[in-house]
Steps between C-alpha positions, in 0.01 A plus 500: 500500500633150569843461344434127452183552293692440177666187644453192280444264788560419863672201658264235634636541853409872499152430368442236768625731778277782377193277478568354846527849649180615332309192621629559854402868483151400383469240777481215248638153552795389290396401149500127432483309175357157423751260345343547154555875512852473641614253233335718235699797630831315473427327170743726309779383728386138479503520121854638498626244752343212308665627181831490689437134584380548858232264629180592680636314804811718499285812462277391790804426719640845424170666594479301826863574588457874452154565642227367725313375193452123513448390142580185307587421140149363436343833603735686267417268212126517564482880532765624254355764269631455145610815315181523293284517813699770678379857483792734458520875481835500317 
């Protein structure tokens, strides 16, 4: 039996590594996301950063500085998913 089966969650980095390995094993290309989906995925973080007084431009700069994702403030604003439209399993 897996000793982690009762674990409450896994770090994002581990989940990404596991998915990448499984896609490689299956001979699948890396998964990609359209900008709408990506911004939807990070909308929790955007909400928190906005509440802390961060701007969409600052958020976009941080994303660009830490990844190969080229996104601007306008794309964040246009694709942000407000809390009531997010589907959560919490």
